[in-house]
DOSERO-886477 format. One line per field, with one value per residue (C-alpha): residue number from 1; residue in three letters; z, x, y. Coordinates in nm, 3 decimals. Each point is the difference from the previous one (the first is absolute). Example, Ala and Ser with C-alpha at 12.3 -4.5 7.8 and 13.67 -1.06 7.14 Angstrom:
<sites>
i = [1|2]
aa = [ALA|SER]
c3 = [0.780|-0.066]
c1 = [1.230|0.137]
c2 = [-0.450|0.344]
</sites>
This chain:
<sites>
i = [1|2|3|4|5|6|7|8|9|10|11|12|13|14|15|16|17|18|19|20|21|22|23|24|25|26|27|28|29|30|31|32|33|34|35|36|37|38|39|40|41|42|43|44|45|46|47|48|49|50|51|52|53|54|55|56|57|58|59|60|61|62|63|64|65|66|67|68|69|70|71|72|73|74|75|76|77|78|79|80|81|82|83|84|85|86|87|88|89|90|91|92|93|94|95|96|97|98|99|100|101|102|103|104|105|106|107|108|109|110|111|112|113|114|115|116|117|118|119|120|121|122|123|124|125|126|127|128|129|130|131|132|133|134|135|136|137|138|139|140|141|142|143|144|145|146|147|148|149|150|151|152|153|154|155|156|157|158|159|160|161|162|163|164|165|166|167|168|169|170]
aa = [MET|THR|ALA|ARG|THR|LEU|LEU|SER|ALA|ALA|ALA|LEU|THR|ALA|LEU|LEU|ALA|GLY|ALA|SER|GLY|ALA|GLN|ALA|ALA|ASN|GLY|TRP|GLN|MET|VAL|ALA|SER|GLY|CYS|VAL|PRO|THR|PRO|GLY|SER|ALA|LYS|LEU|ILE|THR|VAL|GLY|THR|LYS|SER|GLY|ALA|VAL|SER|PHE|LYS|ASP|THR|LYS|THR|GLY|SER|ALA|SER|LEU|ILE|CYS|PRO|VAL|ASN|TYR|GLU|PHE|THR|GLY|THR|ASN|VAL|LEU|ASP|GLN|LEU|GLU|VAL|GLN|ALA|VAL|ASP|ALA|SER|VAL|ASN|GLY|SER|VAL|ARG|ALA|THR|LEU|VAL|ARG|LYS|SER|LYS|THR|THR|GLY|ALA|ILE|GLU|VAL|LEU|GLY|THR|VAL|THR|SER|ALA|ASP|ALA|THR|GLY|VAL|GLN|ASN|THR|LEU|THR|SER|PHE|THR|PRO|ALA|SER|ILE|ASN|PHE|PHE|THR|HIS|GLY|ALA|TYR|VAL|VAL|LEU|GLN|LEU|SER|ARG|THR|ASP|PRO|THR|ALA|ASP|VAL|GLN|ALA|HIS|MET|VAL|TYR|LEU|SER|ARG|PHE|ILE|PRO]
c3 = [2.736|-0.002|-0.265|0.262|0.082|-0.370|-0.051|0.299|-0.130|-0.346|0.150|0.210|-0.303|-0.203|0.287|0.034|-0.376|-0.001|0.292|-0.167|-0.323|0.188|0.168|-0.331|-0.152|0.285|0.006|0.188|0.353|0.216|0.372|0.052|0.206|-0.310|-0.193|-0.011|0.152|-0.234|0.115|0.287|0.081|0.238|0.261|0.010|0.014|0.206|-0.155|0.210|0.034|0.129|-0.188|-0.324|0.019|-0.060|0.211|0.101|0.288|0.308|-0.060|-0.376|-0.258|-0.372|-0.291|-0.031|-0.307|-0.053|-0.327|-0.038|-0.301|-0.182|-0.067|-0.183|-0.236|-0.251|-0.337|-0.259|0.058|0.320|0.192|0.292|0.010|0.368|0.225|0.370|0.314|0.355|0.255|0.324|-0.053|0.273|-0.039|-0.255|0.104|-0.191|-0.286|-0.172|-0.379|-0.236|-0.355|-0.266|-0.238|-0.311|-0.147|-0.362|-0.037|-0.319|0.066|0.380|-0.027|0.317|-0.006|0.284|-0.059|0.307|0.344|0.307|0.329|0.337|0.134|0.344|0.206|0.318|-0.010|-0.278|-0.335|-0.363|-0.276|-0.370|-0.350|-0.346|-0.288|-0.358|0.023|-0.332|0.131|0.193|-0.256|0.175|-0.332|-0.074|0.346|0.361|0.266|0.359|0.259|0.191|0.350|0.145|0.363|0.095|0.321|0.135|0.362|0.201|0.183|-0.320|-0.035|-0.357|-0.094|-0.331|0.029|-0.348|-0.367|-0.255|-0.373|-0.086|-0.254|0.017|0.009|-0.055]
c1 = [-9.056|0.317|0.267|0.232|-0.255|-0.049|0.378|0.039|-0.280|0.162|0.340|-0.153|-0.181|0.323|0.187|-0.261|-0.009|0.376|-0.013|-0.256|0.201|0.312|-0.190|-0.132|0.350|0.138|-0.265|-0.307|-0.050|-0.290|-0.021|-0.158|-0.284|-0.101|-0.070|-0.347|-0.051|-0.161|-0.330|0.063|0.343|-0.125|-0.093|0.364|0.195|0.044|0.087|0.246|-0.127|0.330|0.259|-0.191|0.084|-0.242|0.037|-0.196|-0.246|0.135|-0.117|-0.061|0.194|-0.043|0.031|-0.128|0.022|-0.017|-0.027|0.218|-0.104|0.296|-0.061|0.307|0.000|0.280|0.076|0.204|0.158|-0.066|0.325|-0.124|0.164|0.025|-0.269|0.081|-0.182|0.077|-0.106|0.064|0.042|0.218|-0.123|-0.017|-0.366|-0.104|0.069|-0.102|-0.018|-0.055|-0.117|-0.011|-0.292|-0.115|-0.350|-0.078|-0.240|-0.144|-0.020|0.015|0.282|0.213|0.375|0.254|0.305|0.206|-0.014|0.215|-0.021|0.139|0.302|0.004|0.203|-0.025|-0.155|-0.141|0.155|-0.025|0.003|-0.010|-0.015|0.015|-0.247|-0.005|-0.079|-0.184|-0.252|-0.185|-0.163|-0.270|-0.154|-0.094|-0.002|-0.092|0.240|-0.028|0.199|-0.139|0.147|-0.041|0.072|0.026|0.075|-0.049|0.099|-0.208|0.314|0.192|0.047|-0.104|-0.060|-0.030|0.127|0.039|0.025|0.201|0.051|0.323|0.275|0.335|0.276|0.345]
c2 = [8.352|0.204|-0.024|-0.155|-0.273|-0.077|-0.015|-0.234|-0.224|-0.010|-0.084|-0.278|-0.143|0.003|-0.166|-0.274|-0.056|-0.036|-0.242|-0.224|0.007|-0.107|-0.281|-0.127|0.008|-0.214|-0.271|-0.116|-0.122|-0.115|-0.060|-0.343|0.148|0.200|-0.320|-0.160|-0.348|-0.252|-0.156|-0.240|0.143|0.270|-0.262|-0.120|0.326|0.314|0.334|0.200|0.354|0.143|-0.205|-0.053|-0.371|-0.286|-0.315|-0.307|0.012|-0.181|-0.357|0.008|-0.199|-0.051|0.238|0.357|0.224|0.373|0.193|0.310|0.213|0.153|0.367|0.121|0.294|0.045|0.143|-0.183|-0.341|-0.191|-0.039|-0.207|-0.343|-0.102|-0.152|0.010|-0.109|0.114|-0.259|-0.184|-0.374|-0.150|-0.357|-0.282|-0.023|0.310|0.238|0.320|-0.005|0.294|-0.072|0.271|-0.053|0.181|-0.010|0.084|0.290|-0.150|-0.376|-0.023|-0.255|-0.022|-0.063|-0.035|0.222|-0.084|-0.157|0.049|-0.192|0.104|-0.185|-0.160|0.247|0.202|0.349|0.211|-0.087|0.100|-0.261|0.087|-0.139|0.154|-0.006|0.130|0.373|0.017|-0.252|0.272|0.223|0.201|0.098|-0.363|-0.163|0.053|-0.124|-0.117|-0.190|-0.295|-0.026|-0.347|-0.081|-0.368|-0.185|-0.351|0.069|0.251|0.116|0.087|0.377|0.083|0.364|0.185|0.358|0.153|-0.082|0.202|0.034|0.176|0.033|-0.177|0.259|-0.159]
</sites>
């Protein structure tokens, strides 16, 4: 390897390290297709390979859940305090709900920290809620988001696109 190649590799490594640090400082996000369907849910939903969205199969109704593991690295105090879901929910016959959960590493106790549900509106929309930032302490707890898609009418367009954890900036 030449000195120029080594220098380029070092510069690329530094750039990537800086990019991941910036991402961690801004929050966490997951495309719905990156979440894992719970047992029984896979028969109800379709994972969009191009859009990253998760939606119901053509004639299916009911409730389907996906687990989205939160992998967020930080140093110091946790500043995340917003839970947001991006979804399509154009009908009163369906919804997408995101629930932020923490699990104690020592006792296994599970606690809901915040829940947000899509609003009935046309097109892709973002809906958010706040939670207490100190409640996610990755030294003592694991965290995950449960995405739940529900619909009672097989023609209702219900899609989960993304889920976010971020910081409120006034």
